[in-house]
N, CA, C and O atoms as a GROMACS GRO file, in nm:
protein
  324
    1MET      N    1  -5.654 -13.246   4.938
    1MET     CA    2  -5.817 -13.291   4.948
    1MET      C    3  -5.828 -13.359   5.078
    1MET      O    4  -5.756 -13.454   5.108
    2GLU      N    5  -5.913 -13.314   5.150
    2GLU     CA    6  -5.955 -13.402   5.286
    2GLU      C    7  -6.048 -13.510   5.259
    2GLU      O    8  -6.141 -13.496   5.181
    3GLN      N    9  -6.020 -13.641   5.336
    3GLN     CA   10  -6.077 -13.744   5.326
    3GLN      C   11  -6.215 -13.716   5.397
    3GLN      O   12  -6.227 -13.634   5.488
    4PRO      N   13  -6.323 -13.795   5.345
    4PRO     CA   14  -6.450 -13.780   5.402
    4PRO      C   15  -6.442 -13.845   5.545
    4PRO      O   16  -6.372 -13.945   5.563
    5VAL      N   17  -6.518 -13.785   5.651
    5VAL     CA   18  -6.538 -13.834   5.766
    5VAL      C   19  -6.679 -13.909   5.781
    5VAL      O   20  -6.788 -13.854   5.766
    6HIS      N   21  -6.657 -14.042   5.813
    6HIS     CA   22  -6.784 -14.112   5.813
    6HIS      C   23  -6.844 -14.121   5.956
    6HIS      O   24  -6.766 -14.134   6.050
    7PRO      N   25  -6.969 -14.115   5.979
    7PRO     CA   26  -7.033 -14.129   6.115
    7PRO      C   27  -7.013 -14.302   6.145
    7PRO      O   28  -7.009 -14.392   6.061
    8PHE      N   29  -7.003 -14.315   6.292
    8PHE     CA   30  -7.012 -14.445   6.340
    8PHE      C   31  -7.114 -14.529   6.277
    8PHE      O   32  -7.087 -14.643   6.237
    9SER      N   33  -7.226 -14.481   6.269
    9SER     CA   34  -7.345 -14.556   6.203
    9SER      C   35  -7.321 -14.612   6.077
    9SER      O   36  -7.363 -14.724   6.048
   10GLU      N   37  -7.249 -14.534   5.993
   10GLU     CA   38  -7.221 -14.581   5.849
   10GLU      C   39  -7.121 -14.703   5.862
   10GLU      O   40  -7.124 -14.794   5.780
   11LEU      N   41  -7.033 -14.702   5.967
   11LEU     CA   42  -6.942 -14.813   5.961
   11LEU      C   43  -7.019 -14.950   6.006
   11LEU      O   44  -6.987 -15.059   5.959
   12PHE      N   45  -7.108 -14.936   6.089
   12PHE     CA   46  -7.177 -15.037   6.135
   12PHE      C   47  -7.289 -15.100   6.015
   12PHE      O   48  -7.328 -15.216   6.006
   13ALA      N   49  -7.320 -14.995   5.938
   13ALA     CA   50  -7.407 -15.036   5.814
   13ALA      C   51  -7.319 -15.106   5.731
   13ALA      O   52  -7.357 -15.213   5.684
   14GLN      N   53  -7.193 -15.057   5.701
   14GLN     CA   54  -7.101 -15.133   5.614
   14GLN      C   55  -7.058 -15.278   5.672
   14GLN      O   56  -7.022 -15.370   5.598
   15LEU      N   57  -7.063 -15.287   5.777
   15LEU     CA   58  -7.039 -15.413   5.844
   15LEU      C   59  -7.171 -15.507   5.841
   15LEU      O   60  -7.164 -15.624   5.879
   16GLY      N   61  -7.293 -15.449   5.793
   16GLY     CA   62  -7.403 -15.536   5.812
   16GLY      C   63  -7.472 -15.546   5.948
   16GLY      O   64  -7.548 -15.638   5.978
   17LEU      N   65  -7.441 -15.442   6.029
   17LEU     CA   66  -7.495 -15.456   6.158
   17LEU      C   67  -7.597 -15.334   6.173
   17LEU      O   68  -7.598 -15.237   6.097
   18ALA      N   69  -7.689 -15.354   6.289
   18ALA     CA   70  -7.761 -15.240   6.312
   18ALA      C   71  -7.698 -15.125   6.340
   18ALA      O   72  -7.598 -15.127   6.413
   19GLU      N   73  -7.748 -15.002   6.285
   19GLU     CA   74  -7.669 -14.881   6.296
   19GLU      C   75  -7.731 -14.772   6.385
   19GLU      O   76  -7.679 -14.661   6.386
   20ASP      N   77  -7.833 -14.797   6.454
   20ASP     CA   78  -7.906 -14.707   6.552
   20ASP      C   79  -7.812 -14.684   6.655
   20ASP      O   80  -7.722 -14.768   6.664
   21GLU      N   81  -7.812 -14.579   6.742
   21GLU     CA   82  -7.736 -14.569   6.857
   21GLU      C   83  -7.744 -14.674   6.959
   21GLU      O   84  -7.650 -14.734   7.011
   22ALA      N   85  -7.889 -14.691   6.985
   22ALA     CA   86  -7.890 -14.816   7.098
   22ALA      C   87  -7.831 -14.947   7.081
   22ALA      O   88  -7.788 -15.022   7.169
   23SER      N   89  -7.838 -14.967   6.929
   23SER     CA   90  -7.768 -15.096   6.891
   23SER      C   91  -7.622 -15.097   6.893
   23SER      O   92  -7.560 -15.197   6.929
   24ILE      N   93  -7.562 -14.987   6.856
   24ILE     CA   94  -7.420 -14.969   6.848
   24ILE      C   95  -7.374 -14.984   6.993
   24ILE      O   96  -7.282 -15.061   7.023
   25ARG      N   97  -7.445 -14.906   7.090
   25ARG     CA   98  -7.405 -14.913   7.231
   25ARG      C   99  -7.425 -15.058   7.286
   25ARG      O  100  -7.345 -15.101   7.369
   26SER      N  101  -7.520 -15.129   7.245
   26SER     CA  102  -7.530 -15.252   7.289
   26SER      C  103  -7.425 -15.352   7.243
   26SER      O  104  -7.371 -15.433   7.318
   27PHE      N  105  -7.397 -15.339   7.101
   27PHE     CA  106  -7.286 -15.413   7.043
   27PHE      C  107  -7.161 -15.380   7.115
   27PHE      O  108  -7.089 -15.473   7.151
   28ILE      N  109  -7.127 -15.259   7.139
   28ILE     CA  110  -6.995 -15.241   7.218
   28ILE      C  111  -6.988 -15.299   7.362
   28ILE      O  112  -6.891 -15.358   7.411
   29ALA      N  113  -7.106 -15.272   7.422
   29ALA     CA  114  -7.132 -15.318   7.563
   29ALA      C  115  -7.105 -15.494   7.568
   29ALA      O  116  -7.033 -15.552   7.650
   30THR      N  117  -7.171 -15.546   7.475
   30THR     CA  118  -7.158 -15.695   7.477
   30THR      C  119  -7.018 -15.744   7.442
   30THR      O  120  -6.974 -15.844   7.499
   31HIS      N  121  -6.941 -15.675   7.346
   31HIS     CA  122  -6.814 -15.724   7.313
   31HIS      C  123  -6.698 -15.656   7.368
   31HIS      O  124  -6.592 -15.716   7.351
   32ALA      N  125  -6.692 -15.562   7.419
   32ALA     CA  126  -6.599 -15.502   7.494
   32ALA      C  127  -6.551 -15.539   7.636
   32ALA      O  128  -6.643 -15.577   7.710
   33PRO      N  129  -6.454 -15.536   7.680
   33PRO     CA  130  -6.306 -15.482   7.634
   33PRO      C  131  -6.255 -15.598   7.543
   33PRO      O  132  -6.282 -15.715   7.571
   34LEU      N  133  -6.189 -15.568   7.442
   34LEU     CA  134  -6.104 -15.677   7.369
   34LEU      C  135  -5.982 -15.692   7.452
   34LEU      O  136  -5.955 -15.603   7.532
   35PRO      N  137  -5.902 -15.803   7.442
   35PRO     CA  138  -5.783 -15.827   7.511
   35PRO      C  139  -5.688 -15.722   7.457
   35PRO      O  140  -5.693 -15.684   7.340
   36GLU      N  141  -5.597 -15.675   7.547
   36GLU     CA  142  -5.485 -15.595   7.503
   36GLU      C  143  -5.409 -15.656   7.412
   36GLU      O  144  -5.373 -15.773   7.430
   37GLY      N  145  -5.373 -15.586   7.301
   37GLY     CA  146  -5.292 -15.662   7.208
   37GLY      C  147  -5.360 -15.715   7.085
   37GLY      O  148  -5.302 -15.732   6.977
   38MET      N  149  -5.487 -15.739   7.109
   38MET     CA  150  -5.573 -15.785   7.002
   38MET      C  151  -5.601 -15.687   6.900
   38MET      O  152  -5.635 -15.575   6.940
   39ARG      N  153  -5.592 -15.709   6.768
   39ARG     CA  154  -5.631 -15.616   6.676
   39ARG      C  155  -5.791 -15.635   6.643
   39ARG      O  156  -5.850 -15.742   6.634
   40LEU      N  157  -5.848 -15.498   6.625
   40LEU     CA  158  -5.980 -15.506   6.623
   40LEU      C  159  -6.044 -15.617   6.511
   40LEU      O  160  -6.141 -15.686   6.538
   41GLU      N  161  -5.975 -15.622   6.386
   41GLU     CA  162  -6.024 -15.715   6.294
   41GLU      C  163  -6.003 -15.879   6.354
   41GLU      O  164  -6.058 -15.975   6.301
   42GLU      N  165  -5.920 -15.889   6.464
   42GLU     CA  166  -5.892 -16.031   6.505
   42GLU      C  167  -5.987 -16.086   6.591
   42GLU      O  168  -5.976 -16.205   6.622
   43ALA      N  169  -6.093 -16.007   6.642
   43ALA     CA  170  -6.190 -16.027   6.733
   43ALA      C  171  -6.275 -16.146   6.682
   43ALA      O  172  -6.310 -16.147   6.564
   44PRO      N  173  -6.309 -16.243   6.765
   44PRO     CA  174  -6.377 -16.352   6.715
   44PRO      C  175  -6.529 -16.343   6.692
   44PRO      O  176  -6.592 -16.443   6.656
   45PHE      N  177  -6.589 -16.225   6.713
   45PHE     CA  178  -6.714 -16.213   6.684
   45PHE      C  179  -6.758 -16.169   6.547
   45PHE      O  180  -6.875 -16.177   6.510
   46TRP      N  181  -6.651 -16.118   6.469
   46TRP     CA  182  -6.671 -16.080   6.325
   46TRP      C  183  -6.686 -16.194   6.228
   46TRP      O  184  -6.630 -16.302   6.251
   47THR      N  185  -6.754 -16.178   6.128
   47THR     CA  186  -6.766 -16.271   6.038
   47THR      C  187  -6.628 -16.267   5.942
   47THR      O  188  -6.560 -16.165   5.950
   48PRO      N  189  -6.591 -16.356   5.868
   48PRO     CA  190  -6.480 -16.349   5.789
   48PRO      C  191  -6.485 -16.229   5.702
   48PRO      O  192  -6.383 -16.162   5.689
   49ALA      N  193  -6.600 -16.195   5.636
   49ALA     CA  194  -6.611 -16.069   5.558
   49ALA      C  195  -6.601 -15.953   5.625
   49ALA      O  196  -6.542 -15.861   5.568
   50GLN      N  197  -6.651 -15.932   5.748
   50GLN     CA  198  -6.627 -15.812   5.833
   50GLN      C  199  -6.493 -15.798   5.872
   50GLN      O  200  -6.439 -15.688   5.856
   51ALA      N  201  -6.427 -15.898   5.925
   51ALA     CA  202  -6.284 -15.890   5.940
   51ALA      C  203  -6.205 -15.840   5.836
   51ALA      O  204  -6.111 -15.762   5.853
   52GLN      N  205  -6.252 -15.896   5.704
   52GLN     CA  206  -6.180 -15.856   5.602
   52GLN      C  207  -6.188 -15.716   5.572
   52GLN      O  208  -6.085 -15.657   5.543
   53LEU      N  209  -6.297 -15.658   5.574
   53LEU     CA  210  -6.344 -15.525   5.568
   53LEU      C  211  -6.256 -15.440   5.639
   53LEU      O  212  -6.182 -15.361   5.579
   54LEU      N  213  -6.258 -15.452   5.778
   54LEU     CA  214  -6.184 -15.386   5.871
   54LEU      C  215  -6.039 -15.395   5.842
   54LEU      O  216  -5.973 -15.291   5.849
   55ARG      N  217  -5.980 -15.508   5.810
   55ARG     CA  218  -5.842 -15.523   5.774
   55ARG      C  219  -5.782 -15.437   5.646
   55ARG      O  220  -5.680 -15.368   5.643
   56GLU      N  221  -5.870 -15.462   5.552
   56GLU     CA  222  -5.833 -15.394   5.426
   56GLU      C  223  -5.845 -15.242   5.440
   56GLU      O  224  -5.760 -15.173   5.385
   57GLU      N  225  -5.945 -15.184   5.512
   57GLU     CA  226  -5.956 -15.037   5.540
   57GLU      C  227  -5.843 -15.007   5.610
   57GLU      O  228  -5.774 -14.910   5.576
   58ARG      N  229  -5.813 -15.081   5.707
   58ARG     CA  230  -5.675 -15.025   5.788
   58ARG      C  231  -5.546 -15.016   5.701
   58ARG      O  232  -5.471 -14.919   5.695
   59LEU      N  233  -5.533 -15.126   5.638
   59LEU     CA  234  -5.406 -15.145   5.561
   59LEU      C  235  -5.396 -15.032   5.449
   59LEU      O  236  -5.293 -14.969   5.423
   60GLU      N  237  -5.510 -15.019   5.392
   60GLU     CA  238  -5.505 -14.907   5.273
   60GLU      C  239  -5.527 -14.754   5.333
   60GLU      O  240  -5.543 -14.657   5.258
   61ASP      N  241  -5.524 -14.746   5.465
   61ASP     CA  242  -5.559 -14.630   5.516
   61ASP      C  243  -5.668 -14.549   5.456
   61ASP      O  244  -5.661 -14.428   5.433
   62ALA      N  245  -5.764 -14.624   5.433
   62ALA     CA  246  -5.871 -14.552   5.358
   62ALA      C  247  -5.958 -14.458   5.432
   62ALA      O  248  -5.933 -14.431   5.550
   63ASP      N  249  -6.056 -14.407   5.371
   63ASP     CA  250  -6.130 -14.290   5.440
   63ASP      C  251  -6.216 -14.327   5.569
   63ASP      O  252  -6.262 -14.244   5.646
   64TRP      N  253  -6.229 -14.472   5.580
   64TRP     CA  254  -6.277 -14.523   5.701
   64TRP      C  255  -6.208 -14.526   5.812
   64TRP      O  256  -6.263 -14.543   5.920
   65ILE      N  257  -6.073 -14.510   5.798
   65ILE     CA  258  -5.973 -14.540   5.921
   65ILE      C  259  -5.994 -14.455   6.037
   65ILE      O  260  -5.958 -14.495   6.147
   66VAL      N  261  -6.050 -14.335   6.022
   66VAL     CA  262  -6.076 -14.256   6.148
   66VAL      C  263  -6.184 -14.319   6.238
   66VAL      O  264  -6.168 -14.330   6.359
   67VAL      N  265  -6.301 -14.361   6.169
   67VAL     CA  266  -6.403 -14.432   6.243
   67VAL      C  267  -6.374 -14.574   6.289
   67VAL      O  268  -6.426 -14.623   6.390
   68ILE      N  269  -6.286 -14.639   6.206
   68ILE     CA  270  -6.243 -14.768   6.251
   68ILE      C  271  -6.151 -14.747   6.364
   68ILE      O  272  -6.158 -14.828   6.457
   69ASP      N  273  -6.066 -14.651   6.371
   69ASP     CA  274  -5.987 -14.615   6.492
   69ASP      C  275  -6.089 -14.589   6.598
   69ASP      O  276  -6.076 -14.650   6.704
   70GLN      N  277  -6.182 -14.512   6.585
   70GLN     CA  278  -6.277 -14.489   6.699
   70GLN      C  279  -6.343 -14.608   6.767
   70GLN      O  280  -6.364 -14.618   6.888
   71LEU      N  281  -6.372 -14.692   6.678
   71LEU     CA  282  -6.435 -14.830   6.725
   71LEU      C  283  -6.317 -14.913   6.791
   71LEU      O  284  -6.336 -14.983   6.890
   72ASN      N  285  -6.205 -14.899   6.733
   72ASN     CA  286  -6.103 -14.979   6.811
   72ASN      C  287  -6.076 -14.928   6.939
   72ASN      O  288  -6.054 -15.009   7.030
   73VAL      N  289  -6.075 -14.798   6.963
   73VAL     CA  290  -6.070 -14.745   7.107
   73VAL      C  291  -6.180 -14.780   7.200
   73VAL      O  292  -6.164 -14.811   7.318
   74ALA      N  293  -6.299 -14.772   7.134
   74ALA     CA  294  -6.416 -14.814   7.214
   74ALA      C  295  -6.418 -14.964   7.235
   74ALA      O  296  -6.484 -15.008   7.328
   75MET      N  297  -6.354 -15.042   7.158
   75MET     CA  298  -6.375 -15.190   7.178
   75MET      C  299  -6.267 -15.219   7.281
   75MET      O  300  -6.282 -15.321   7.348
   76HIS      N  301  -6.158 -15.143   7.303
   76HIS     CA  302  -6.042 -15.180   7.394
   76HIS      C  303  -6.072 -15.112   7.529
   76HIS      O  304  -6.001 -15.143   7.624
   77ALA      N  305  -6.174 -15.019   7.547
   77ALA     CA  306  -6.190 -14.946   7.673
   77ALA      C  307  -6.272 -15.050   7.767
   77ALA      O  308  -6.360 -15.129   7.732
   78THR      N  309  -6.218 -15.027   7.895
   78THR     CA  310  -6.301 -15.103   8.001
   78THR      C  311  -6.429 -15.012   8.025
   78THR      O  312  -6.431 -14.891   8.044
   79PRO      N  313  -6.549 -15.114   8.019
   79PRO     CA  314  -6.690 -15.040   8.037
   79PRO      C  315  -6.678 -14.984   8.167
   79PRO      O  316  -6.614 -15.042   8.255
   80GLN      N  317  -6.746 -14.858   8.188
   80GLN     CA  318  -6.785 -14.798   8.301
   80GLN      C  319  -6.895 -14.852   8.379
   80GLN      O  320  -7.002 -14.865   8.320
   81SER      N  321  -6.888 -14.882   8.490
   81SER     CA  322  -7.012 -14.931   8.557
   81SER      C  323  -7.096 -14.837   8.620
   81SER      O  324  -7.199 -14.874   8.676
   0.00000   0.00000   0.00000
């Protein structure tokens, strides 16, 4: 049985953040890049509840892991000028 693949916007909604494309791009532009070696859920801008959601979903290898991994990559990438 395949795990469902959630769109990026649904992850942002789960985190209680604006989920439209412009808001997602703005969030990433504002907070990226994270320092090398910093786990996504350790970033200082998350609320405790947001960090816990990210941590639990990663540890459980839940169906959100694909999109969380995509966010992790985006947050560690150096923005293009």
